C-alpha positions as CSV (number, residue, x, y, z in Angstrom):
1,M,8.0,0.0,-5.7
2,A,5.0,2.8,-4.1
3,L,7.2,5.5,-6.4
4,F,6.7,3.1,-9.3
5,R,3.4,1.8,-8.8
6,D,2.0,5.3,-8.3
7,A,3.1,6.4,-11.6
8,G,1.6,3.7,-12.9
9,C,4.8,1.6,-14.0
10,R,4.2,-1.5,-13.6
11,P,7.9,-2.9,-15.0
12,G,10.2,-0.8,-12.7
13,G,7.9,-1.4,-9.7
14,A,8.3,-5.6,-11.0
15,F,11.9,-5.1,-10.9
16,A,12.5,-3.2,-7.6
17,P,11.3,-6.3,-5.6
18,G,14.9,-8.0,-7.5
19,Y,16.9,-5.3,-6.7
20,L,16.6,-5.5,-3.2
21,G,16.7,-9.5,-3.6
22,E,20.2,-8.5,-4.8
23,L,21.5,-5.7,-2.1
24,E,19.8,-9.2,0.5
25,L,22.1,-11.8,-1.5
26,R,25.3,-10.3,-1.4
27,Q,25.0,-9.4,2.5
28,G,24.3,-12.6,3.1
29,R,20.7,-12.5,4.0
30,H,19.7,-15.9,1.3
31,V,16.2,-15.9,2.7
32,Q,15.1,-12.7,2.9
33,A,16.6,-12.2,-1.1
34,A,14.4,-15.1,-1.6
35,G,11.5,-13.2,-0.7
36,H,12.2,-10.4,-2.7
37,F,12.6,-12.6,-5.7
38,R,9.7,-14.8,-5.0
39,Q,7.4,-10.9,-4.3
40,S,9.4,-9.9,-8.0
41,L,8.5,-12.7,-9.8
42,G,5.1,-12.3,-8.9
43,L,4.9,-8.8,-10.4
44,H,6.9,-10.0,-13.2
45,R,3.4,-13.2,-13.9
46,E,1.4,-10.2,-13.6
47,A,2.8,-7.9,-16.1
48,G,3.4,-10.4,-18.2
49,N,6.7,-10.2,-18.8
50,C,8.5,-13.2,-18.9
51,S,11.9,-11.8,-19.3
52,G,11.4,-10.4,-16.0
53,Q,10.7,-13.6,-14.4
54,A,14.0,-15.2,-15.4
55,A,15.8,-12.8,-13.8
56,A,13.7,-13.0,-11.2
57,L,14.0,-17.2,-11.0
58,N,17.5,-17.0,-11.9
59,G,17.4,-14.4,-8.6
60,L,15.5,-16.9,-7.1
61,G,18.2,-19.7,-7.8
62,E,20.8,-17.9,-6.9
63,A,19.5,-16.9,-3.4
64,F,19.2,-21.1,-2.7
65,L,22.2,-22.0,-4.1
66,A,23.5,-19.3,-1.3
67,A,21.5,-21.4,0.7
68,S,23.6,-24.8,0.0
69,Q,19.8,-25.7,-1.8
70,A,21.7,-26.7,-5.4
71,G,18.3,-28.7,-6.3
72,Q,16.9,-26.0,-5.3
73,A,18.4,-23.5,-7.3
74,S,19.0,-26.1,-10.4
75,A,15.0,-26.3,-11.0
76,R,14.5,-22.6,-10.6
77,H,17.5,-21.7,-13.4
78,A,16.0,-23.8,-15.8
79,A,13.0,-22.9,-15.7
80,A,14.4,-19.2,-16.0
81,L,16.2,-20.7,-19.5
82,A,12.9,-22.0,-20.7
83,L,12.0,-18.5,-20.7
84,A,14.8,-17.0,-21.7
85,L,14.8,-19.2,-24.8
86,Q,11.5,-18.1,-25.0
87,V,11.6,-14.1,-25.6
88,G,15.3,-14.4,-26.7
89,D,16.4,-13.2,-23.3
90,K,21.0,-13.8,-23.9
91,H,21.5,-11.6,-20.6
92,E,19.2,-13.7,-18.7
93,E,19.3,-17.0,-20.5
94,A,23.4,-16.5,-20.4
95,R,22.6,-16.3,-16.6
96,A,21.0,-20.1,-16.4
97,R,23.2,-21.3,-17.8
98,R,26.1,-20.3,-15.9
99,V,24.3,-21.2,-12.5
100,P,23.5,-24.8,-12.8
101,V,27.8,-25.1,-13.1
102,A,28.6,-24.1,-9.8
103,A,25.4,-26.0,-8.4
104,R,26.4,-28.6,-10.4
105,R,30.8,-28.0,-8.4
106,A,28.7,-27.7,-5.2
107,C,27.2,-30.7,-4.9
108,V,30.0,-32.5,-5.8
109,A,32.4,-30.5,-3.2
110,K,30.0,-32.0,-0.3
111,T,30.4,-36.3,-1.8
C-alpha cells in the first residue's frame, strides 16, 4: 500500500487492502478479512470511488457470510448493490445479487 501511496495512486492504495481481505477470507480468517475490507471501504470513500466501495462492501458481506452472520452479510450486499446500480458496475452488481442467495440458504440450513 505504501508503494501506491508514494506513487500518488489512490485507487491502487484503496484496492490493496481488499486484495489482502480476499486472501484472508480464503484462508478462513474472517475477522482479519473484514478488517481489510473495512480499510479498503474507507479509502474508496475518501477517493470517491463508488465501484471500489461496492467491491469492498461485497467483500465485507462475504466475510460476514463466512462467519455465519447472514444478516450482516445481506446488509453489506444491499449497500453494494445500490452503489453498483448507481454507477453501472455490472460485475459488482452481479456479485451483490449472487451472495444473498447463499445467505438465505445458510439461514434455511440453520433452521
